[in-house]
A tleap script that builds the chain and sets N, CA, C and O, in Angstrom:
source leaprc.protein.ff14SB
mol = sequence {
  NLEU PHE THR PHE MET ASP THR GLU ASN PHE
  GLU GLN HIE VAL LEU SER ALA GLU HIE LEU
  GLY ASP ALA VAL ASN TYR LEU THR ASP GLY
  LEU THR VAL GLU LEU LEU THR TYR GLN GLY
  GLU PRO ILE GLU VAL GLU MET PRO THR THR
  VAL ASP LEU PRO VAL THR LYS ALA GLU ALA
  GLY ILE ALA GLY ASP THR ALA THR SER ALA
  MET LYS GLN VAL THR VAL GLN THR GLY LEU
  LYS VAL MET VAL PRO LEU PHE VAL ASN GLU
  GLY GLU THR ILE ARG ILE ASP THR ARG THR
  GLY GLN TYR LEU THR ARG CVAL
}
set mol.1.N position { 97.454 99.863 126.989 }
set mol.1.CA position { 97.772 99.380 128.321 }
set mol.1.C position { 97.111 100.260 129.370 }
set mol.1.O position { 96.997 101.473 129.200 }
set mol.2.N position { 96.676 99.631 130.459 }
set mol.2.CA position { 96.012 100.329 131.547 }
set mol.2.C position { 96.804 100.094 132.832 }
set mol.2.O position { 97.190 98.966 133.137 }
set mol.3.N position { 97.037 101.157 133.568 }
set mol.3.CA position { 97.800 101.071 134.808 }
set mol.3.C position { 96.868 101.231 135.997 }
set mol.3.O position { 96.037 102.137 136.034 }
set mol.4.N position { 97.018 100.339 136.966 }
set mol.4.CA position { 96.214 100.358 138.181 }
set mol.4.C position { 97.155 100.497 139.374 }
set mol.4.O position { 98.233 99.904 139.397 }
set mol.5.N position { 96.735 101.289 140.367 }
set mol.5.CA position { 97.569 101.494 141.543 }
set mol.5.C position { 96.856 100.966 142.787 }
set mol.5.O position { 95.681 101.254 143.018 }
set mol.6.N position { 97.582 100.198 143.572 }
set mol.6.CA position { 97.078 99.706 144.848 }
set mol.6.C position { 96.987 100.888 145.797 }
set mol.6.O position { 97.986 101.570 146.024 }
set mol.7.N position { 95.811 101.145 146.355 }
set mol.7.CA position { 95.626 102.322 147.209 }
set mol.7.C position { 96.235 102.146 148.594 }
set mol.7.O position { 96.307 103.108 149.359 }
set mol.8.N position { 96.678 100.929 148.934 }
set mol.8.CA position { 97.304 100.705 150.236 }
set mol.8.C position { 98.821 100.850 150.188 }
set mol.8.O position { 99.413 101.515 151.039 }
set mol.9.N position { 99.454 100.220 149.181 }
set mol.9.CA position { 100.921 100.276 149.119 }
set mol.9.C position { 101.455 101.022 147.891 }
set mol.9.O position { 102.666 101.097 147.686 }
set mol.10.N position { 100.563 101.563 147.090 }
set mol.10.CA position { 100.879 102.368 145.901 }
set mol.10.C position { 101.635 101.594 144.807 }
set mol.10.O position { 102.202 102.196 143.895 }
set mol.11.N position { 101.637 100.270 144.907 }
set mol.11.CA position { 102.241 99.436 143.874 }
set mol.11.C position { 101.406 99.550 142.602 }
set mol.11.O position { 100.177 99.602 142.665 }
set mol.12.N position { 102.072 99.588 141.447 }
set mol.12.CA position { 101.351 99.731 140.184 }
set mol.12.C position { 101.367 98.425 139.399 }
set mol.12.O position { 102.361 97.699 139.378 }
set mol.13.N position { 100.230 98.148 138.751 }
set mol.13.CA position { 100.072 96.959 137.917 }
set mol.13.C position { 99.574 97.408 136.552 }
set mol.13.O position { 98.761 98.327 136.452 }
set mol.14.N position { 100.059 96.760 135.508 }
set mol.14.CA position { 99.662 97.104 134.143 }
set mol.14.C position { 98.942 95.916 133.515 }
set mol.14.O position { 99.417 94.782 133.572 }
set mol.15.N position { 97.792 96.198 132.919 }
set mol.15.CA position { 97.032 95.176 132.199 }
set mol.15.C position { 96.721 95.677 130.800 }
set mol.15.O position { 96.515 96.872 130.590 }
set mol.16.N position { 96.688 94.765 129.852 }
set mol.16.CA position { 96.342 95.133 128.479 }
set mol.16.C position { 94.831 95.110 128.310 }
set mol.16.O position { 94.110 94.543 129.130 }
set mol.17.N position { 94.372 95.723 127.256 }
set mol.17.CA position { 92.938 95.738 126.950 }
set mol.17.C position { 92.413 94.317 126.755 }
set mol.17.O position { 91.250 94.043 127.051 }
set mol.18.N position { 93.253 93.418 126.262 }
set mol.18.CA position { 92.838 92.029 126.062 }
set mol.18.C position { 92.481 91.362 127.385 }
set mol.18.O position { 91.521 90.595 127.452 }
set mol.19.N position { 93.246 91.648 128.437 }
set mol.19.CA position { 92.967 91.082 129.758 }
set mol.19.C position { 91.706 91.685 130.373 }
set mol.19.O position { 91.036 91.038 131.178 }
set mol.20.N position { 91.387 92.909 130.002 }
set mol.20.CA position { 90.277 93.622 130.632 }
set mol.20.C position { 88.926 93.346 129.991 }
set mol.20.O position { 87.892 93.512 130.637 }
set mol.21.N position { 88.919 92.930 128.742 }
set mol.21.CA position { 87.657 92.632 128.064 }
set mol.21.C position { 86.743 93.847 128.001 }
set mol.21.O position { 87.185 94.944 127.660 }
set mol.22.N position { 85.467 93.654 128.331 }
set mol.22.CA position { 84.471 94.722 128.273 }
set mol.22.C position { 84.705 95.828 129.298 }
set mol.22.O position { 84.142 96.915 129.173 }
set mol.23.N position { 85.526 95.561 130.305 }
set mol.23.CA position { 85.782 96.567 131.347 }
set mol.23.C position { 86.365 97.846 130.763 }
set mol.23.O position { 86.183 98.915 131.346 }
set mol.24.N position { 87.058 97.772 129.633 }
set mol.24.CA position { 87.654 98.974 129.040 }
set mol.24.C position { 86.585 99.996 128.654 }
set mol.24.O position { 86.883 101.185 128.534 }
set mol.25.N position { 85.351 99.548 128.460 }
set mol.25.CA position { 84.256 100.452 128.110 }
set mol.25.C position { 83.823 101.341 129.270 }
set mol.25.O position { 83.102 102.318 129.070 }
set mol.26.N position { 84.260 101.005 130.483 }
set mol.26.CA position { 83.801 101.708 131.673 }
set mol.26.C position { 84.923 102.348 132.482 }
set mol.26.O position { 84.648 103.068 133.442 }
set mol.27.N position { 86.173 102.103 132.120 }
set mol.27.CA position { 87.311 102.594 132.899 }
set mol.27.C position { 87.576 104.071 132.657 }
set mol.27.O position { 87.650 104.526 131.516 }
set mol.28.N position { 87.720 104.814 133.753 }
set mol.28.CA position { 88.088 106.227 133.693 }
set mol.28.C position { 89.143 106.483 134.756 }
set mol.28.O position { 89.276 105.701 135.697 }
set mol.29.N position { 89.890 107.562 134.618 }
set mol.29.CA position { 90.892 107.925 135.612 }
set mol.29.C position { 90.244 108.089 136.975 }
set mol.29.O position { 89.201 108.729 137.101 }
set mol.30.N position { 90.861 107.512 137.990 }
set mol.30.CA position { 90.376 107.675 139.347 }
set mol.30.C position { 89.301 106.697 139.764 }
set mol.30.O position { 88.890 106.709 140.925 }
set mol.31.N position { 88.828 105.846 138.863 }
set mol.31.CA position { 87.793 104.866 139.204 }
set mol.31.C position { 88.385 103.806 140.123 }
set mol.31.O position { 89.463 103.282 139.844 }
set mol.32.N position { 87.701 103.485 141.209 }
set mol.32.CA position { 88.161 102.452 142.133 }
set mol.32.C position { 87.589 101.115 141.694 }
set mol.32.O position { 86.375 100.943 141.590 }
set mol.33.N position { 88.489 100.167 141.439 }
set mol.33.CA position { 88.101 98.817 141.020 }
set mol.33.C position { 88.839 97.802 141.888 }
set mol.33.O position { 89.794 98.148 142.584 }
set mol.34.N position { 88.399 96.569 141.843 }
set mol.34.CA position { 89.052 95.475 142.550 }
set mol.34.C position { 89.925 94.733 141.543 }
set mol.34.O position { 89.429 94.248 140.526 }
set mol.35.N position { 91.222 94.645 141.824 }
set mol.35.CA position { 92.162 93.961 140.935 }
set mol.35.C position { 92.362 92.545 141.445 }
set mol.35.O position { 92.840 92.343 142.561 }
set mol.36.N position { 92.000 91.569 140.632 }
set mol.36.CA position { 92.147 90.172 141.007 }
set mol.36.C position { 93.508 89.671 140.528 }
set mol.36.O position { 93.906 89.920 139.391 }
set mol.37.N position { 94.222 88.956 141.417 }
set mol.37.CA position { 95.561 88.471 141.071 }
set mol.37.C position { 95.636 86.962 141.252 }
set mol.37.O position { 94.851 86.356 141.982 }
set mol.38.N position { 96.601 86.383 140.565 }
set mol.38.CA position { 96.903 84.970 140.707 }
set mol.38.C position { 98.404 84.847 140.828 }
set mol.38.O position { 99.135 85.244 139.920 }
set mol.39.N position { 98.870 84.307 141.928 }
set mol.39.CA position { 100.293 84.178 142.223 }
set mol.39.C position { 101.012 85.515 142.067 }
set mol.39.O position { 102.117 85.589 141.530 }
set mol.40.N position { 100.358 86.563 142.550 }
set mol.40.CA position { 100.958 87.888 142.541 }
set mol.40.C position { 100.846 88.658 141.237 }
set mol.40.O position { 101.251 89.818 141.169 }
set mol.41.N position { 100.304 88.032 140.203 }
set mol.41.CA position { 100.165 88.692 138.903 }
set mol.41.C position { 98.709 89.101 138.683 }
set mol.41.O position { 97.808 88.299 138.927 }
set mol.42.N position { 98.460 90.330 138.228 }
set mol.42.CA position { 97.078 90.754 137.967 }
set mol.42.C position { 96.493 89.985 136.788 }
set mol.42.O position { 97.142 89.808 135.757 }
set mol.43.N position { 95.247 89.531 136.961 }
set mol.43.CA position { 94.615 88.770 135.883 }
set mol.43.C position { 93.285 89.348 135.426 }
set mol.43.O position { 92.860 89.117 134.293 }
set mol.44.N position { 92.626 90.098 136.303 }
set mol.44.CA position { 91.300 90.598 135.950 }
set mol.44.C position { 90.925 91.772 136.844 }
set mol.44.O position { 91.430 91.916 137.957 }
set mol.45.N position { 90.030 92.604 136.330 }
set mol.45.CA position { 89.520 93.735 137.102 }
set mol.45.C position { 88.050 93.497 137.380 }
set mol.45.O position { 87.273 93.206 136.470 }
set mol.46.N position { 87.671 93.625 138.654 }
set mol.46.CA position { 86.267 93.508 139.034 }
set mol.46.C position { 85.693 94.913 139.103 }
set mol.46.O position { 86.086 95.715 139.950 }
set mol.47.N position { 84.772 95.199 138.215 }
set mol.47.CA position { 84.191 96.534 138.096 }
set mol.47.C position { 83.086 96.749 139.120 }
set mol.47.O position { 82.459 95.792 139.575 }
set mol.48.N position { 82.846 98.018 139.485 }
set mol.48.CA position { 81.654 98.307 140.289 }
set mol.48.C position { 80.420 97.983 139.447 }
set mol.48.O position { 80.504 97.903 138.221 }
set mol.49.N position { 79.287 97.798 140.100 }
set mol.49.CA position { 78.052 97.439 139.397 }
set mol.49.C position { 77.606 98.536 138.435 }
set mol.49.O position { 77.077 98.252 137.361 }
set mol.50.N position { 77.825 99.795 138.831 }
set mol.50.CA position { 77.458 100.909 137.956 }
set mol.50.C position { 78.599 101.910 137.873 }
set mol.50.O position { 79.424 102.011 138.781 }
set mol.51.N position { 78.633 102.645 136.773 }
set mol.51.CA position { 79.579 103.752 136.609 }
set mol.51.C position { 78.825 104.947 136.051 }
set mol.51.O position { 77.831 104.795 135.342 }
set mol.52.N position { 79.312 106.138 136.380 }
set mol.52.CA position { 78.738 107.375 135.857 }
set mol.52.C position { 79.686 107.931 134.811 }
set mol.52.O position { 80.852 108.200 135.100 }
set mol.53.N position { 79.186 108.104 133.592 }
set mol.53.CA position { 80.012 108.582 132.483 }
set mol.53.C position { 79.334 109.744 131.768 }
set mol.53.O position { 78.124 109.719 131.546 }
set mol.54.N position { 80.117 110.770 131.405 }
set mol.54.CA position { 79.539 111.884 130.666 }
set mol.54.C position { 79.258 111.510 129.210 }
set mol.54.O position { 80.003 110.752 128.588 }
set mol.55.N position { 78.165 112.061 128.688 }
set mol.55.CA position { 77.792 111.860 127.289 }
set mol.55.C position { 78.588 112.856 126.456 }
set mol.55.O position { 78.503 114.065 126.676 }
set mol.56.N position { 79.360 112.348 125.500 }
set mol.56.CA position { 80.187 113.219 124.668 }
set mol.56.C position { 79.581 113.472 123.294 }
set mol.56.O position { 79.950 114.426 122.610 }
set mol.57.N position { 78.643 112.606 122.893 }
set mol.57.CA position { 78.002 112.802 121.586 }
set mol.57.C position { 76.568 112.300 121.657 }
set mol.57.O position { 76.312 111.153 122.020 }
set mol.58.N position { 75.640 113.180 121.303 }
set mol.58.CA position { 74.226 112.805 121.287 }
set mol.58.C position { 73.495 113.674 120.287 }
set mol.58.O position { 73.706 114.885 120.227 }
set mol.59.N position { 72.638 113.049 119.506 }
set mol.59.CA position { 71.805 113.823 118.589 }
set mol.59.C position { 70.602 114.323 119.363 }
set mol.59.O position { 70.188 113.708 120.345 }
set mol.60.N position { 70.052 115.416 118.930 }
set mol.60.CA position { 68.878 115.996 119.596 }
set mol.60.C position { 67.681 115.065 119.445 }
set mol.60.O position { 67.510 114.419 118.411 }
set mol.61.N position { 66.859 115.005 120.480 }
set mol.61.CA position { 65.631 114.214 120.418 }
set mol.61.C position { 64.621 114.902 119.513 }
set mol.61.O position { 64.705 116.109 119.289 }
set mol.62.N position { 63.680 114.148 118.999 }
set mol.62.CA position { 62.652 114.687 118.108 }
set mol.62.C position { 61.478 115.186 118.947 }
set mol.62.O position { 60.954 114.450 119.783 }
set mol.63.N position { 61.076 116.400 118.734 }
set mol.63.CA position { 59.956 116.978 119.485 }
set mol.63.C position { 58.710 116.131 119.293 }
set mol.63.O position { 58.427 115.677 118.184 }
set mol.64.N position { 57.965 115.919 120.370 }
set mol.64.CA position { 56.739 115.143 120.285 }
set mol.64.C position { 56.927 113.672 120.565 }
set mol.64.O position { 55.940 112.949 120.700 }
set mol.65.N position { 58.173 113.195 120.659 }
set mol.65.CA position { 58.428 111.780 120.915 }
set mol.65.C position { 58.538 111.443 122.394 }
set mol.65.O position { 58.825 110.295 122.730 }
set mol.66.N position { 58.324 112.387 123.276 }
set mol.66.CA position { 58.521 112.151 124.703 }
set mol.66.C position { 57.431 111.291 125.327 }
set mol.66.O position { 57.632 110.762 126.420 }
set mol.67.N position { 56.298 111.134 124.680 }
set mol.67.CA position { 55.205 110.342 125.240 }
set mol.67.C position { 55.462 108.849 125.084 }
set mol.67.O position { 54.847 108.040 125.778 }
set mol.68.N position { 56.353 108.479 124.191 }
set mol.68.CA position { 56.663 107.065 123.976 }
set mol.68.C position { 57.981 106.730 124.654 }
set mol.68.O position { 58.651 107.610 125.195 }
set mol.69.N position { 58.343 105.483 124.624 }
set mol.69.CA position { 59.619 105.072 125.211 }
set mol.69.C position { 60.704 105.025 124.131 }
set mol.69.O position { 61.534 104.117 124.109 }
set mol.70.N position { 60.684 106.000 123.252 }
set mol.70.CA position { 61.653 106.060 122.167 }
set mol.70.C position { 63.061 106.232 122.726 }
set mol.70.O position { 63.263 106.897 123.743 }
set mol.71.N position { 64.020 105.628 122.052 }
set mol.71.CA position { 65.406 105.667 122.494 }
set mol.71.C position { 66.290 106.196 121.361 }
set mol.71.O position { 65.908 106.183 120.191 }
set mol.72.N position { 67.472 106.657 121.743 }
set mol.72.CA position { 68.460 107.082 120.765 }
set mol.72.C position { 69.817 106.611 121.258 }
set mol.72.O position { 69.987 106.296 122.436 }
set mol.73.N position { 70.779 106.565 120.352 }
set mol.73.CA position { 72.126 106.134 120.710 }
set mol.73.C position { 73.001 107.345 121.027 }
set mol.73.O position { 72.995 108.332 120.291 }
set mol.74.N position { 73.757 107.265 122.131 }
set mol.74.CA position { 74.718 108.303 122.491 }
set mol.74.C position { 76.079 107.644 122.682 }
set mol.74.O position { 76.181 106.427 122.836 }
set mol.75.N position { 77.117 108.468 122.669 }
set mol.75.CA position { 78.473 108.000 122.938 }
set mol.75.C position { 78.934 108.637 124.234 }
set mol.75.O position { 78.765 109.840 124.435 }
set mol.76.N position { 79.521 107.828 125.121 }
set mol.76.CA position { 80.028 108.339 126.389 }
set mol.76.C position { 81.535 108.530 126.313 }
set mol.76.O position { 82.167 108.165 125.321 }
set mol.77.N position { 82.102 109.100 127.359 }
set mol.77.CA position { 83.516 109.475 127.428 }
set mol.77.C position { 84.478 108.365 126.989 }
set mol.77.O position { 85.505 108.656 126.376 }
set mol.78.N position { 84.170 107.122 127.287 }
set mol.78.CA position { 85.073 106.014 126.970 }
set mol.78.C position { 84.923 105.508 125.538 }
set mol.78.O position { 85.674 104.633 125.109 }
set mol.79.N position { 83.954 106.054 124.794 }
set mol.79.CA position { 83.703 105.611 123.429 }
set mol.79.C position { 82.572 104.601 123.322 }
set mol.79.O position { 82.161 104.243 122.218 }
set mol.80.N position { 82.069 104.141 124.458 }
set mol.80.CA position { 80.959 103.193 124.474 }
set mol.80.C position { 79.698 103.855 123.935 }
set mol.80.O position { 79.403 105.007 124.256 }
set mol.81.N position { 78.955 103.116 123.113 }
set mol.81.CA position { 77.680 103.597 122.588 }
set mol.81.C position { 76.566 102.949 123.404 }
set mol.81.O position { 76.555 101.736 123.612 }
set mol.82.N position { 75.625 103.781 123.864 }
set mol.82.CA position { 74.562 103.336 124.764 }
set mol.82.C position { 73.221 103.860 124.265 }
set mol.82.O position { 73.123 104.996 123.802 }
set mol.83.N position { 72.192 103.028 124.361 }
set mol.83.CA position { 70.833 103.463 124.035 }
set mol.83.C position { 70.241 104.136 125.267 }
set mol.83.O position { 70.261 103.577 126.364 }
set mol.84.N position { 69.710 105.349 125.071 }
set mol.84.CA position { 69.160 106.147 126.173 }
set mol.84.C position { 67.831 106.761 125.735 }
set mol.84.O position { 67.533 106.804 124.542 }
set mol.85.N position { 67.026 107.241 126.699 }
set mol.85.CA position { 65.797 107.957 126.330 }
set mol.85.C position { 66.138 109.248 125.567 }
set mol.85.O position { 67.250 109.766 125.672 }
set mol.86.N position { 65.186 109.742 124.817 }
set mol.86.CA position { 65.411 110.917 123.971 }
set mol.86.C position { 65.793 112.167 124.750 }
set mol.86.O position { 66.426 113.059 124.187 }
set mol.87.N position { 65.427 112.262 126.033 }
set mol.87.CA position { 65.707 113.481 126.793 }
set mol.87.C position { 67.159 113.620 127.235 }
set mol.87.O position { 67.535 114.681 127.734 }
set mol.88.N position { 67.990 112.593 127.071 }
set mol.88.CA position { 69.399 112.668 127.462 }
set mol.88.C position { 70.158 113.463 126.407 }
set mol.88.O position { 70.034 113.202 125.211 }
set mol.89.N position { 70.948 114.441 126.863 }
set mol.89.CA position { 71.663 115.329 125.949 }
set mol.89.C position { 73.173 115.259 126.155 }
set mol.89.O position { 73.664 114.793 127.183 }
set mol.90.N position { 73.884 115.736 125.146 }
set mol.90.CA position { 75.332 115.835 125.217 }
set mol.90.C position { 75.730 116.702 126.411 }
set mol.90.O position { 75.101 117.726 126.677 }
set mol.91.N position { 76.774 116.291 127.128 }
set mol.91.CA position { 77.237 117.044 128.279 }
set mol.91.C position { 76.660 116.563 129.598 }
set mol.91.O position { 77.184 116.898 130.660 }
set mol.92.N position { 75.587 115.780 129.549 }
set mol.92.CA position { 75.007 115.236 130.775 }
set mol.92.C position { 75.766 113.969 131.165 }
set mol.92.O position { 76.455 113.366 130.342 }
set mol.93.N position { 75.632 113.582 132.414 }
set mol.93.CA position { 76.256 112.359 132.910 }
set mol.93.C position { 75.165 111.326 133.129 }
set mol.93.O position { 74.102 111.622 133.674 }
set mol.94.N position { 75.456 110.099 132.689 }
set mol.94.CA position { 74.489 109.019 132.846 }
set mol.94.C position { 75.114 107.870 133.640 }
set mol.94.O position { 76.331 107.684 133.647 }
set mol.95.N position { 74.251 107.111 134.304 }
set mol.95.CA position { 74.690 105.926 135.053 }
set mol.95.C position { 74.427 104.711 134.172 }
set mol.95.O position { 73.346 104.551 133.605 }
set mol.96.N position { 75.458 103.851 134.074 }
set mol.96.CA position { 75.391 102.665 133.230 }
set mol.96.C position { 75.661 101.427 134.078 }
set mol.96.O position { 76.550 101.437 134.929 }
set mol.97.N position { 74.902 100.368 133.850 }
set mol.97.CA position { 75.111 99.084 134.522 }
set mol.97.C position { 76.272 98.384 133.820 }
set mol.97.O position { 76.175 98.086 132.630 }
set mol.98.N position { 77.359 98.118 134.527 }
set mol.98.CA position { 78.542 97.514 133.900 }
set mol.98.C position { 78.339 96.040 133.571 }
set mol.98.O position { 79.113 95.466 132.804 }
set mol.99.N position { 77.312 95.423 134.137 }
set mol.99.CA position { 77.051 94.010 133.832 }
set mol.99.C position { 76.345 93.852 132.499 }
set mol.99.O position { 76.551 92.862 131.797 }
set mol.100.N position { 75.503 94.836 132.142 }
set mol.100.CA position { 74.693 94.719 130.919 }
set mol.100.C position { 75.034 95.778 129.876 }
set mol.100.O position { 74.713 95.615 128.698 }
set mol.101.N position { 75.685 96.864 130.303 }
set mol.101.CA position { 75.971 97.963 129.391 }
set mol.101.C position { 74.763 98.846 129.131 }
set mol.101.O position { 74.775 99.642 128.193 }
set mol.102.N position { 73.723 98.722 129.942 }
set mol.102.CA position { 72.489 99.474 129.723 }
set mol.102.C position { 72.435 100.734 130.566 }
set mol.102.O position { 72.963 100.802 131.676 }
set mol.103.N position { 71.776 101.725 129.991 }
set mol.103.CA position { 71.486 102.999 130.670 }
set mol.103.C position { 70.567 102.741 131.858 }
set mol.103.O position { 69.618 101.961 131.764 }
set mol.104.N position { 70.861 103.409 132.987 }
set mol.104.CA position { 69.993 103.297 134.159 }
set mol.104.C position { 69.268 104.602 134.450 }
set mol.104.O position { 68.050 104.610 134.629 }
set mol.105.N position { 70.023 105.729 134.500 }
set mol.105.CA position { 69.435 107.015 134.832 }
set mol.105.C position { 70.421 108.132 134.543 }
set mol.105.O position { 71.607 107.894 134.314 }
set mol.106.N position { 69.902 109.375 134.558 }
set mol.106.CA position { 70.779 110.552 134.511 }
set mol.106.C position { 71.252 110.845 135.924 }
set mol.106.O position { 70.540 110.575 136.891 }
set mol.107.N position { 72.445 111.394 136.046 }
set mol.107.CA position { 72.938 111.784 137.374 }
set mol.107.C position { 73.340 113.245 137.386 }
set mol.107.O position { 73.779 113.756 138.416 }
savepdb mol mol.pdb
quit
């Protein structure tokens, strides 16, 4: 279950992972999202176009592969696996497009 707080009246709403769909891959504490409601009940979360997430697991890139557009898979804080260029390392923060789930840049 995920709890969302209205920043104007501090009312709290709870949604399950089933209601959130792919949004659970991008949700972190303190992230500002738009909560869509129907007849006063929360039904969906509108995510920002991009989110910045720290890389929690990444294998080292192979030396000499920087001249190509080689990619590797990393895991970010939420557990999402993302393909990134070889130069991205564990502990760095990356920007991800929430519409496609693709890596955009390091931040």
